[in-house]
C-alpha positions as CSV (number, residue, x, y, z in Angstrom):
1,X,-3.0,15.8,-2.6
2,X,-2.1,14.7,-6.1
3,X,-0.7,11.1,-6.0
4,X,2.4,12.0,-8.1
5,X,3.1,15.1,-5.9
6,X,2.7,13.0,-2.8
7,X,5.0,10.3,-4.1
8,X,7.6,13.0,-5.1
9,X,7.5,14.5,-1.6
10,X,7.8,11.2,0.1
11,X,10.7,10.2,-2.2
12,X,12.4,13.6,-1.6
13,X,12.3,13.2,2.1
14,X,12.9,9.5,2.6
15,X,14.4,8.3,-0.7
16,X,17.9,8.0,0.9
17,X,16.5,5.3,3.2
18,X,15.8,3.0,0.3
19,X,18.2,0.6,-1.3
20,X,19.8,1.7,-4.6
21,X,17.7,-0.9,-6.4
22,X,14.5,0.4,-4.9
23,X,15.4,4.0,-5.7
24,X,16.3,3.3,-9.4
25,X,13.2,1.3,-10.1
26,X,10.9,3.8,-8.3
27,X,12.5,6.7,-10.2
28,X,12.1,4.9,-13.6
29,X,8.5,4.1,-13.1
30,X,7.2,7.1,-11.1
31,X,9.4,10.0,-12.4
32,X,10.6,8.9,-15.8
33,X,7.2,7.4,-16.7
34,X,8.7,4.1,-18.0
35,X,6.4,1.2,-18.4
36,X,6.6,-1.8,-16.1
37,X,7.6,-3.9,-19.1
38,X,10.5,-1.5,-20.0
39,X,11.8,-1.5,-16.4
40,X,11.4,-5.2,-16.1
41,X,13.4,-5.8,-19.3
42,X,16.1,-3.4,-18.3
43,X,16.6,-5.0,-14.8
44,X,16.0,-8.6,-15.8
45,X,12.9,-9.1,-13.7
46,X,9.2,-9.7,-14.4
47,X,6.6,-7.0,-14.8
48,X,5.0,-8.4,-11.7
49,X,8.3,-8.0,-9.8
50,X,8.5,-4.3,-10.9
51,X,4.9,-3.8,-9.8
52,X,5.5,-5.4,-6.4
53,X,8.7,-3.4,-5.9
54,X,6.8,-0.1,-6.6
55,X,4.0,-1.1,-4.2
56,X,6.4,-2.2,-1.4
57,X,8.6,0.9,-1.9
58,X,5.5,3.2,-1.8
59,X,4.4,1.5,1.4
60,X,7.9,1.8,3.0
61,X,7.9,5.6,2.2
62,X,4.4,5.9,3.7
63,X,5.5,4.1,6.8
64,X,8.5,6.5,7.2
65,X,6.1,9.4,6.9
66,X,3.7,7.9,9.5
67,X,6.6,7.5,12.0
68,X,8.5,10.7,11.3
69,X,5.9,13.1,9.8
70,X,8.5,15.2,8.0
71,X,6.3,15.8,4.9
72,X,3.4,16.8,7.1
73,X,5.6,19.3,9.0
74,X,7.0,20.7,5.8
75,X,3.6,21.3,4.3
76,X,2.4,22.9,7.5
77,X,5.3,25.3,7.7
78,X,5.1,26.1,4.0
79,X,1.4,27.0,4.4
80,X,1.9,29.1,7.5
81,X,4.8,31.1,6.1
82,X,2.7,31.7,3.0
83,X,-0.1,33.0,5.3
84,X,2.3,35.3,7.0
85,X,3.4,36.8,3.7
86,X,-0.2,37.5,2.8
87,X,-1.2,39.0,6.1
88,X,1.7,41.4,6.6
89,X,2.4,44.8,5.1
90,X,5.9,44.9,6.6
91,X,8.4,44.5,3.7
92,X,11.1,43.0,5.9
93,X,8.8,40.3,7.1
94,X,7.6,39.6,3.6
95,X,11.2,39.2,2.4
96,X,12.1,36.9,5.3
97,X,9.0,34.8,4.6
98,X,10.0,34.6,0.9
99,X,13.5,33.4,1.9
100,X,12.1,30.8,4.2
101,X,9.7,29.5,1.5
102,X,12.6,29.3,-0.9
103,X,14.7,27.3,1.6
104,X,11.8,24.9,2.3
């Protein structure tokens, strides 16, 4: 799985478990593509501090996934519902599958 996509999913599922400070720095570096130097200057910390925060936050998100497995379950369900859509000719089942995929 693409590293950015993986981080995005982990953050989507477990981001609320992080502190506001962790969330903001993670978002700036990972999603807004800010440099470590830019984030460090904005938050009054060192580049190394930003780097360590990203590494620790990523590890925390990965630990949450190891324990809860929500991303794994989400990807499994998404794949299976997609297979149902492909395998059926029944329009109602296809519509229900589409709705489920949109909700996931």
